MARVOMAR-467200 format. One line per field, with one value per atom (N, C-alpha, C): atom name; x, y, z; residue in one letter; residue number from 1. Coordinates in steps of 0.001 Angstrom, whole numbers, plus 500000, padded with zeros to 6 digits. Layout:
<recs>
atome <- CA, ...
c1 <- X, ...
c2 <- Y, ...
c3 <- Z, ...
residu <- A, ...
num <- NUM, ...
</recs>
This chain:
<recs>
atome <- N, CA, C, N, CA, C, N, CA, C, N, CA, C, N, CA, C, N, CA, C, N, CA, C, N, CA, C, N, CA, C, N, CA, C, N, CA, C, N, CA, C, N, CA, C, N, CA, C, N, CA, C, N, CA, C, N, CA, C, N, CA, C, N, CA, C, N, CA, C, N, CA, C, N, CA, C, N, CA, C, N, CA, C, N, CA, C, N, CA, C, N, CA, C, N, CA, C, N, CA, C, N, CA, C, N, CA, C, N, CA, C, N, CA, C, N, CA, C, N, CA, C, N, CA, C, N, CA, C, N, CA, C, N, CA, C, N, CA, C, N, CA, C, N, CA, C, N, CA, C, N, CA, C, N, CA, C, N, CA, C, N, CA, C, N, CA, C, N, CA, C, N, CA, C, N, CA, C, N, CA, C, N, CA, C, N, CA, C, N, CA, C, N, CA, C, N, CA, C, N, CA, C, N, CA, C, N, CA, C, N, CA, C, N, CA, C, N, CA, C, N, CA, C, N, CA, C, N, CA, C, N, CA, C, N, CA, C, N, CA, C, N, CA, C, N, CA, C, N, CA, C, N, CA, C, N, CA, C, N, CA, C, N, CA, C, N, CA, C, N, CA, C, N, CA, C, N, CA, C, N, CA, C, N, CA, C, N, CA, C, N, CA, C, N, CA, C, N, CA, C, N, CA, C, N, CA, C, N, CA, C, N, CA, C, N, CA, C, N, CA, C, N, CA, C, N, CA, C, N, CA, C, N, CA, C, N, CA, C, N, CA, C, N, CA, C, N, CA, C, N, CA, C, N, CA, C, N, CA, C, N, CA, C, N, CA, C, N, CA, C, N, CA, C, N, CA, C, N, CA, C, N, CA, C, N, CA, C, N, CA, C, N, CA, C, N, CA, C, N, CA, C, N, CA, C, N, CA, C, N, CA, C, N, CA, C, N, CA, C, N, CA, C, N, CA, C, N, CA, C, N, CA, C, N, CA, C, N, CA, C, N, CA, C, N, CA, C, N, CA, C, N, CA, C, N, CA, C, N, CA, C, N, CA, C, N, CA, C, N, CA, C, N, CA, C, N, CA, C, N, CA, C, N, CA, C, N, CA, C, N, CA, C, N, CA, C, N, CA, C, N, CA, C, N, CA, C, N, CA, C, N, CA, C, N, CA, C, N, CA, C, N, CA, C, N, CA, C, N, CA, C, N, CA, C, N, CA, C, N, CA, C, N, CA, C, N, CA, C, N, CA, C, N, CA, C, N, CA, C, N, CA, C, N, CA, C, N, CA, C, N, CA, C, N, CA, C, N, CA, C, N, CA, C, N, CA, C, N, CA, C, N, CA, C, N, CA, C, N, CA, C, N, CA, C, N, CA, C, N, CA, C, N, CA, C, N, CA, C, N, CA, C, N, CA, C, N, CA, C, N, CA, C
c1 <- 794433, 794577, 794979, 794241, 794503, 795703, 796519, 797653, 797165, 797742, 797347, 798244, 797701, 798495, 799450, 800475, 801425, 800742, 799770, 799054, 798247, 797624, 796840, 797749, 798887, 799850, 800361, 800695, 801201, 800167, 798923, 797858, 797688, 797741, 797616, 798779, 799985, 801157, 801146, 800650, 800588, 799592, 798622, 797605, 798102, 799248, 799779, 800409, 800019, 800477, 801626, 802403, 803425, 803003, 802093, 801569, 800053, 799494, 798035, 797377, 797996, 797389, 796197, 795360, 794165, 794544, 795578, 795946, 796553, 797339, 797927, 796833, 795884, 794782, 793940, 793731, 792934, 793597, 794905, 795634, 795616, 795874, 795918, 794571, 793490, 792160, 791824, 792212, 791939, 792722, 793979, 794781, 794205, 793799, 793234, 791948, 791123, 789864, 790118, 791249, 791601, 792252, 792494, 793044, 794549, 795194, 796643, 796947, 797992, 798432, 799813, 800039, 801215, 801571, 802632, 803016, 802925, 802429, 802369, 803502, 804154, 805195, 806232, 806742, 807705, 809061, 809412, 810653, 811890, 811714, 812857, 813328, 812492, 812846, 813302, 814434, 815004, 814006, 813855, 812963, 811549, 811241, 809919, 808812, 808739, 807683, 806297, 805326, 803950, 803375, 803667, 803198, 804359, 804594, 805651, 805137, 805663, 805481, 806880, 807270, 808639, 809006, 808092, 808361, 808741, 808114, 808355, 809278, 809767, 810651, 810046, 808836, 808129, 807796, 808281, 808036, 807171, 806115, 805175, 805129, 805273, 805205, 804034, 803259, 802152, 802579, 802929, 803541, 802559, 802584, 801794, 802394, 801538, 801993, 802855, 802452, 803209, 804490, 804377, 805519, 806632, 806299, 807318, 807646, 807045, 807450, 807110, 805870, 805476, 805492, 806058, 806204, 806849, 807872, 808474, 809014, 809642, 810201, 809124, 807926, 806837, 806136, 805991, 805160, 805909, 807222, 807946, 807812, 807421, 807267, 805995, 805098, 803847, 804046, 805106, 805334, 805726, 804980, 805212, 805751, 805278, 805697, 806770, 807722, 808823, 809468, 809673, 810090, 811372, 812398, 813670, 813523, 812788, 812582, 811900, 810792, 810018, 810759, 811484, 812254, 813297, 814023, 815035, 814393, 813295, 812610, 812146, 811470, 810911, 812017, 813035, 814160, 814918, 815008, 815595, 814730, 813401, 812490, 812675, 812793, 812979, 814294, 815358, 816663, 816609, 815909, 815780, 815020, 813962, 813189, 814074, 814904, 815805, 816811, 817320, 818284, 817629, 816424, 815689, 815462, 815017, 814807, 816089, 817185, 818472, 818921, 818848, 819308, 818428, 817120, 816233, 816481, 816682, 816947, 818272, 819266, 820544, 820377, 819436, 819175, 818228, 817852, 817011, 815520, 815126, 813717, 813229, 811962, 811319, 810522, 810656, 810019, 808942, 807744, 806654, 806254, 806190, 805759, 804532, 803534, 802299, 802023, 801615, 801273, 799857, 799646, 798354, 797219, 797412, 796338, 796047, 797075, 796895, 796048, 796317, 795569, 794122, 793931, 792583, 791731, 792336, 791562, 791367, 792377, 792295, 792916, 792251, 792750, 792839, 791950, 791995, 793310, 793763, 795023, 796187, 796167, 797223, 797270, 796111, 796052, 796465, 796069, 796451, 797956, 798576, 800040, 800737, 800183, 800750, 800589, 799417, 799174, 800136, 800381, 801322, 802721, 803113, 804429, 804524, 803466, 803462, 803557, 802827, 802889, 804286, 804906, 806269, 807250, 807086, 807970, 807733, 806482, 806188, 806878, 806787, 807446, 808948, 809515, 810954, 811340, 810565, 810849, 810759, 809761, 809618, 810803, 811281, 812445, 813679, 813869, 815020, 814904, 813680, 813458, 813720, 813227, 813455, 814941, 815658, 817099, 817812, 817399, 818016, 817717, 816468, 816100, 816880, 817163, 817936, 819443, 819794, 821200, 821949, 821219, 821855, 822272, 823347, 823786, 823231, 822554, 821999, 823014, 823320, 824150, 823225, 823795, 822994, 822195, 822781, 822093, 820853, 820943, 819776, 818685, 819072, 818071, 817342, 818070, 817436, 816509, 816875, 816026, 814766, 814859, 813697, 812869, 813399, 812706, 812491, 811486, 811257, 810821, 811043, 810635, 809569, 808770, 807773, 808496, 808053, 808643, 808952, 809191, 809460, 808183, 808316, 807158, 806258, 806851, 806054, 805174, 805719, 804955, 803905, 804206, 803265, 801958, 802031, 800823, 799868, 800402, 799575, 798910, 799419, 798962, 797857, 797327, 796261, 795030, 794532, 793463, 792175, 791841, 790565, 790500, 791640, 791632, 791158, 791216, 790898, 789556, 788829, 787564, 786391
c2 <- 476994, 475591, 475501, 474737, 474590, 473679, 474030, 473171, 472014, 470878, 469691, 469550, 468959, 468729, 467564, 467483, 466380, 465039, 464988, 463737, 463313, 464266, 463944, 463442, 464091, 463660, 462268, 462048, 460736, 459637, 459900, 458913, 458597, 459626, 459447, 458604, 458886, 458156, 456704, 456446, 455074, 454226, 454858, 454120, 453670, 454188, 453832, 452447, 451570, 450179, 449954, 448927, 448494, 447183, 446462, 445207, 445284, 444468, 444378, 445736, 446521, 447783, 447489, 448476, 448279, 447825, 448445, 448094, 446697, 446333, 444996, 443933, 444171, 443226, 443111, 444231, 444214, 443335, 443478, 442658, 441192, 440940, 439565, 438866, 439544, 438939, 438661, 439572, 439361, 438162, 438018, 436866, 435573, 435605, 434416, 433984, 434963, 434656, 434018, 434346, 433746, 432378, 431961, 430635, 430606, 431746, 431789, 431706, 430965, 430830, 431459, 432162, 433010, 433142, 433836, 434194, 435701, 436160, 437591, 437975, 439081, 439646, 438599, 437881, 436810, 437408, 437264, 437868, 437109, 435919, 435166, 435715, 436528, 437151, 438574, 438966, 440265, 441386, 442319, 443447, 443202, 441992, 441602, 442080, 441485, 441884, 441646, 442409, 442264, 440912, 440466, 439163, 438491, 437199, 436476, 435144, 434787, 433462, 432867, 432148, 431655, 430719, 429837, 428866, 429571, 430711, 431434, 432635, 432805, 433927, 435248, 435495, 436726, 437456, 438699, 439528, 440715, 440946, 442016, 442989, 444274, 445335, 446247, 446605, 447551, 448825, 449846, 451040, 452195, 452829, 454019, 455194, 456029, 457169, 458101, 458387, 459314, 458686, 457536, 456960, 456505, 456156, 455680, 456709, 457893, 459029, 459000, 458688, 458758, 460223, 460483, 461854, 462764, 462268, 462936, 464320, 464459, 465758, 466836, 466457, 467421, 467659, 466602, 466689, 467045, 466967, 467231, 468687, 469556, 470965, 471227, 470257, 470407, 470259, 469608, 469359, 470674, 471038, 472326, 472175, 471152, 471003, 469932, 470180, 469250, 468793, 469741, 469508, 468691, 469039, 468318, 466848, 466543, 465156, 464364, 464906, 464174, 464020, 465056, 464945, 463834, 463816, 462766, 461395, 461299, 460028, 459409, 460186, 459636, 459374, 460197, 459940, 458677, 458413, 457130, 455967, 456117, 455055, 454775, 455824, 455661, 454933, 455344, 454697, 453234, 452957, 451574, 450723, 451274, 450535, 450161, 451094, 450814, 449728, 449785, 448779, 447402, 447341, 446068, 445489, 446325, 445855, 445265, 445981, 445554, 444216, 444094, 442866, 441680, 441876, 440777, 440346, 441293, 440958, 440222, 440596, 439883, 438444, 438228, 436877, 436093, 436672, 435968, 436173, 437092, 437369, 438409, 438300, 439352, 440205, 441504, 442430, 443223, 443221, 444055, 445025, 446289, 447320, 448011, 448155, 448809, 449967, 451101, 452267, 452130, 452743, 452724, 453179, 454274, 454781, 453839, 453151, 452168, 450989, 450545, 449426, 449837, 451025, 451492, 451691, 452231, 452568, 451390, 450514, 449471, 448162, 447515, 446268, 445173, 445190, 444167, 444224, 445416, 445581, 445068, 445378, 444924, 443398, 442778, 441315, 440678, 441274, 440687, 440792, 441865, 441977, 440935, 440668, 439630, 438264, 438011, 436734, 436516, 437566, 437445, 437140, 437813, 437548, 436105, 435603, 434209, 433241, 433526, 432660, 432664, 433822, 433898, 433128, 433240, 432508, 431003, 430581, 429157, 428657, 429430, 429075, 428955, 429882, 429871, 428629, 428323, 427137, 425866, 425802, 424628, 424491, 425604, 425565, 425063, 425525, 425079, 423593, 423162, 421761, 420870, 421293, 420532, 420429, 421508, 421496, 420525, 420508, 419573, 418129, 417875, 416513, 416057, 416958, 416619, 416741, 417025, 417169, 418210, 419265, 420373, 421399, 422062, 423135, 424439, 425196, 426477, 427581, 428344, 429515, 430702, 431778, 432924, 433505, 433545, 434128, 433324, 431995, 431188, 431300, 431460, 431645, 432957, 434016, 435304, 435244, 434478, 434364, 433560, 432530, 431687, 432195, 433120, 433619, 435122, 435551, 436988, 437631, 438917, 439689, 440693, 441067, 442098, 443413, 444167, 445469, 445671, 444596, 444721, 445014, 445504, 445861, 444661, 443501, 442325, 441915, 442038, 441640, 442693, 443968, 445031, 444865, 444321, 444108, 443170, 442195, 441261, 441912, 443060, 443647, 444684, 444829, 445807, 445354, 446195, 445772, 445355, 445960, 445642, 444188, 443538, 442141, 441216, 441673, 440812, 441132, 442099, 442476, 441760
c3 <- 863295, 863661, 865127, 865880, 867306, 867524, 868514, 868842, 869698, 869469, 870218, 871440, 872468, 873665, 873426, 874247, 874125, 874308, 875212, 875463, 874236, 873552, 872362, 871243, 871072, 870050, 870384, 871646, 872087, 871838, 872171, 871967, 870480, 869653, 868211, 867666, 868091, 867601, 868068, 869260, 869764, 868976, 868361, 867610, 866239, 865792, 864474, 864561, 863643, 863675, 862702, 862997, 862037, 861383, 862027, 861480, 861426, 860519, 860385, 860143, 859280, 858888, 857984, 857768, 856936, 855529, 854969, 853594, 853519, 854520, 854555, 854683, 855557, 855759, 854488, 853803, 852568, 851505, 851324, 850351, 850780, 852061, 852558, 852388, 852713, 852575, 851113, 850231, 848804, 848278, 848706, 848289, 848853, 850111, 850767, 850057, 849699, 849012, 847645, 847020, 845733, 845899, 847144, 847395, 847592, 847669, 847882, 849365, 849689, 851073, 851199, 852270, 852412, 853881, 854154, 855525, 855647, 856780, 857043, 857981, 857680, 858539, 858952, 857978, 858228, 858612, 859885, 860374, 859917, 859348, 858832, 857489, 856850, 855576, 855878, 855304, 855585, 855269, 856186, 855984, 856467, 856901, 857385, 856443, 855247, 854300, 854874, 854395, 854869, 854474, 853265, 852768, 852045, 852329, 851627, 851111, 849955, 849378, 849298, 850348, 850450, 849298, 848916, 847846, 846546, 846294, 845050, 845235, 846449, 846776, 846314, 846777, 846445, 847745, 847854, 849029, 848618, 849389, 849076, 850248, 849918, 850916, 850580, 851596, 851445, 852177, 851404, 851978, 852106, 853268, 853515, 852749, 852217, 851420, 852259, 853490, 854337, 854861, 855511, 856212, 855281, 854060, 853125, 852055, 852129, 851336, 849858, 849525, 848114, 847668, 846498, 845987, 847033, 847669, 848810, 848462, 847311, 846954, 846850, 846459, 846351, 847683, 848480, 849677, 850962, 850956, 852206, 852656, 851751, 852104, 852898, 852945, 853700, 855201, 855602, 857030, 857695, 858723, 859386, 860803, 861520, 862910, 863035, 863896, 864171, 862859, 861997, 860625, 860498, 861236, 861127, 861468, 862536, 862935, 861825, 861285, 860293, 858978, 858564, 857325, 857439, 858548, 858757, 858863, 859593, 859816, 858491, 857678, 856441, 855429, 855390, 854485, 854891, 856191, 856646, 856208, 856292, 855842, 854354, 853552, 852108, 851830, 852527, 852352, 852781, 853887, 854365, 853355, 852771, 851765, 850577, 850125, 849001, 849372, 850602, 851066, 851145, 851678, 851787, 850397, 849451, 848076, 847515, 847690, 847144, 847733, 849042, 849712, 849329, 849301, 848917, 847476, 846583, 845181, 845039, 845830, 845804, 846279, 847174, 847679, 846775, 845632, 844679, 844858, 845721, 845953, 844958, 844609, 843836, 844817, 844703, 845632, 844905, 845467, 844959, 846062, 845720, 846672, 846114, 846959, 846564, 847510, 846936, 847731, 848276, 849404, 850091, 849173, 848456, 847603, 846433, 845949, 844882, 845378, 846590, 847177, 847428, 847961, 848277, 847018, 845964, 844767, 843824, 843714, 842692, 843179, 844090, 844659, 843595, 842601, 841544, 840766, 840476, 839762, 840607, 841887, 842797, 842843, 843020, 843111, 841793, 840675, 839380, 839170, 839625, 839511, 840386, 841551, 842426, 841763, 841179, 840510, 839347, 838568, 837450, 837974, 839044, 839631, 840116, 840731, 841184, 840008, 838944, 837763, 837149, 837092, 836553, 837435, 838740, 839654, 839548, 839366, 839176, 837914, 836855, 835599, 835807, 836498, 836768, 837570, 838610, 839418, 838584, 837691, 836829, 835887, 835341, 834451, 835192, 836411, 837204, 837536, 837888, 838222, 837002, 835833, 834608, 834287, 834485, 834216, 835153, 836426, 837376, 836987, 836560, 836184, 834953, 834058, 832857, 833084, 834328, 834742, 833907, 833583, 832890, 833918, 833618, 834498, 833939, 834798, 834373, 834634, 833613, 833846, 834105, 834605, 835020, 833852, 832674, 831516, 831149, 831188, 830829, 831882, 833151, 834204, 833982, 833641, 833405, 832198, 831184, 830003, 830271, 831115, 831380, 832554, 833318, 834503, 834382, 833627, 833466, 834773, 834883, 836058, 835658, 836622, 836346, 836152, 835175, 834924, 833463, 832725, 831300, 830532, 829313, 828497, 828224, 827963, 827634, 828812, 830015, 831189, 831511, 831297, 831607, 830828, 829629, 828827, 829568, 830281, 831032, 832238, 832660, 833902, 833727, 832541, 832365, 833133, 834050, 834949, 834242, 833101, 832479, 831987, 831850, 831427, 832538, 833782, 834913, 835540, 835022, 835652, 835024
residu <- M, M, M, A, A, A, T, T, T, R, R, R, T, T, T, K, K, K, E, E, E, A, A, A, V, V, V, R, R, R, K, K, K, N, N, N, M, M, M, Q, Q, Q, A, A, A, I, I, I, R, R, R, S, S, S, K, K, K, N, N, N, T, T, T, K, K, K, I, I, I, E, E, E, V, V, V, K, K, K, V, V, V, A, A, A, K, K, K, A, A, A, L, L, L, W, W, W, A, A, A, K, K, K, G, G, G, Y, Y, Y, R, R, R, Y, Y, Y, R, R, R, K, K, K, N, N, N, N, N, N, R, R, R, K, K, K, V, V, V, Y, Y, Y, G, G, G, T, T, T, P, P, P, D, D, D, V, V, V, T, T, T, F, F, F, K, K, K, K, K, K, Y, Y, Y, K, K, K, L, L, L, A, A, A, I, I, I, F, F, F, C, C, C, D, D, D, S, S, S, V, V, V, F, F, F, W, W, W, H, H, H, G, G, G, K, K, K, N, N, N, W, W, W, D, D, D, L, L, L, L, L, L, K, K, K, H, H, H, R, R, R, I, I, I, K, K, K, T, T, T, N, N, N, R, R, R, N, N, N, F, F, F, W, W, W, L, L, L, E, E, E, K, K, K, I, I, I, E, E, E, R, R, R, N, N, N, I, I, I, A, A, A, R, R, R, D, D, D, K, K, K, K, K, K, V, V, V, N, N, N, S, S, S, I, I, I, L, L, L, Q, Q, Q, Q, Q, Q, K, K, K, G, G, G, W, W, W, Q, Q, Q, V, V, V, L, L, L, R, R, R, F, F, F, W, W, W, E, E, E, D, D, D, E, E, E, I, I, I, E, E, E, K, K, K, N, N, N, I, I, I, L, L, L, S, S, S, V, V, V, I, I, I, S, S, S, R, R, R, I, I, I, E, E, E, V, V, V, A, A, A, L, L, L, L, L, L, L, L, L, Q, Q, Q, Q, Q, Q, H, H, H, C, C, C, N, N, N, N, N, N, E, E, E, K, K, K, K, K, K, N, N, N, A, A, A, R, R, R, M, M, M, L, L, L, R, R, R, R, R, R, K, K, K, L, L, L, D, D, D, K, K, K, A, A, A, S, S, S, V, V, V, L, L, L, N, N, N, T, T, T, C, C, C, P, P, P, R, R, R, I, I, I, G, G, G, G, G, G, D, D, D, K, K, K, V, V, V, Q, Q, Q, I, I, I, L, L, L, L, L, L, T, T, T, P, P, P, H, H, H, L, L, L, Y, Y, Y, E, E, E
num <- 1, 1, 1, 2, 2, 2, 3, 3, 3, 4, 4, 4, 5, 5, 5, 6, 6, 6, 7, 7, 7, 8, 8, 8, 9, 9, 9, 10, 10, 10, 11, 11, 11, 12, 12, 12, 13, 13, 13, 14, 14, 14, 15, 15, 15, 16, 16, 16, 17, 17, 17, 18, 18, 18, 19, 19, 19, 20, 20, 20, 21, 21, 21, 22, 22, 22, 23, 23, 23, 24, 24, 24, 25, 25, 25, 26, 26, 26, 27, 27, 27, 28, 28, 28, 29, 29, 29, 30, 30, 30, 31, 31, 31, 32, 32, 32, 33, 33, 33, 34, 34, 34, 35, 35, 35, 36, 36, 36, 37, 37, 37, 38, 38, 38, 39, 39, 39, 40, 40, 40, 41, 41, 41, 42, 42, 42, 43, 43, 43, 44, 44, 44, 45, 45, 45, 46, 46, 46, 47, 47, 47, 48, 48, 48, 49, 49, 49, 50, 50, 50, 51, 51, 51, 52, 52, 52, 53, 53, 53, 54, 54, 54, 55, 55, 55, 56, 56, 56, 57, 57, 57, 58, 58, 58, 59, 59, 59, 60, 60, 60, 61, 61, 61, 62, 62, 62, 63, 63, 63, 64, 64, 64, 65, 65, 65, 66, 66, 66, 67, 67, 67, 68, 68, 68, 69, 69, 69, 70, 70, 70, 71, 71, 71, 72, 72, 72, 73, 73, 73, 74, 74, 74, 75, 75, 75, 76, 76, 76, 77, 77, 77, 78, 78, 78, 79, 79, 79, 80, 80, 80, 81, 81, 81, 82, 82, 82, 83, 83, 83, 84, 84, 84, 85, 85, 85, 86, 86, 86, 87, 87, 87, 88, 88, 88, 89, 89, 89, 90, 90, 90, 91, 91, 91, 92, 92, 92, 93, 93, 93, 94, 94, 94, 95, 95, 95, 96, 96, 96, 97, 97, 97, 98, 98, 98, 99, 99, 99, 100, 100, 100, 101, 101, 101, 102, 102, 102, 103, 103, 103, 104, 104, 104, 105, 105, 105, 106, 106, 106, 107, 107, 107, 108, 108, 108, 109, 109, 109, 110, 110, 110, 111, 111, 111, 112, 112, 112, 113, 113, 113, 114, 114, 114, 115, 115, 115, 116, 116, 116, 117, 117, 117, 118, 118, 118, 119, 119, 119, 120, 120, 120, 121, 121, 121, 122, 122, 122, 123, 123, 123, 124, 124, 124, 125, 125, 125, 126, 126, 126, 127, 127, 127, 128, 128, 128, 129, 129, 129, 130, 130, 130, 131, 131, 131, 132, 132, 132, 133, 133, 133, 134, 134, 134, 135, 135, 135, 136, 136, 136, 137, 137, 137, 138, 138, 138, 139, 139, 139, 140, 140, 140, 141, 141, 141, 142, 142, 142, 143, 143, 143, 144, 144, 144, 145, 145, 145, 146, 146, 146, 147, 147, 147, 148, 148, 148, 149, 149, 149, 150, 150, 150, 151, 151, 151, 152, 152, 152, 153, 153, 153, 154, 154, 154, 155, 155, 155, 156, 156, 156, 157, 157, 157, 158, 158, 158, 159, 159, 159, 160, 160, 160, 161, 161, 161, 162, 162, 162, 163, 163, 163, 164, 164, 164, 165, 165, 165, 166, 166, 166, 167, 167, 167, 168, 168, 168, 169, 169, 169, 170, 170, 170, 171, 171, 171, 172, 172, 172, 173, 173, 173, 174, 174, 174, 175, 175, 175, 176, 176, 176, 177, 177, 177, 178, 178, 178, 179, 179, 179, 180, 180, 180, 181, 181, 181
</recs>
C-alpha cells in the first residue's frame, strides 16, 4: 500500500462534509417527496439534528458508519495509521451522540438515528419508521390538546400511556418494511 502525501490526506479530509451529506440528502428528498416539511440542521435544537420536525419534537440523525462508530468494538482494530488520534476521535463522537440523545429525550424530543448502510440499502424502511414516529407524535399531541380542552391535568403516567414511543414490540410490528412496499 502506497503512503499518501500530507497534501493528499489534507485534500481528502477537507472534502468530508458535516452538512448535506449524501445520506442526509437522500432521507430529506424522500420525506419531501412524501409531502413532509421539516428543518435541516436546525441549530436551535440541541445537537443540530440532520432533520427536525419541531411541532412533533422529532429529531432525526443520519450517521456515517465510520465517523459514528457502528460496530466499533469489532472495527476499531482495522485502523492502522494515526491510531491513537482516530480511536479517541470516534469514541468522543460515540459519547457525544449518547449525550445528545439523552439531553433531547429529557427535553421531550424523540430521537431517531439511522446508519448510513441502512439508508443506502433500505430507504423505504427508514421513511416508514419516520412516518410511524410522526403518527405517534401526532396522536400524542392530540391527546394533550384534548386534555387541555377538557381542563384535565395530565400526569406523567397518563402521558406515557397515551404517547407510545418507537421501540416497543407493539410498535415494531408496524415497522415491517414489506407492509409499505
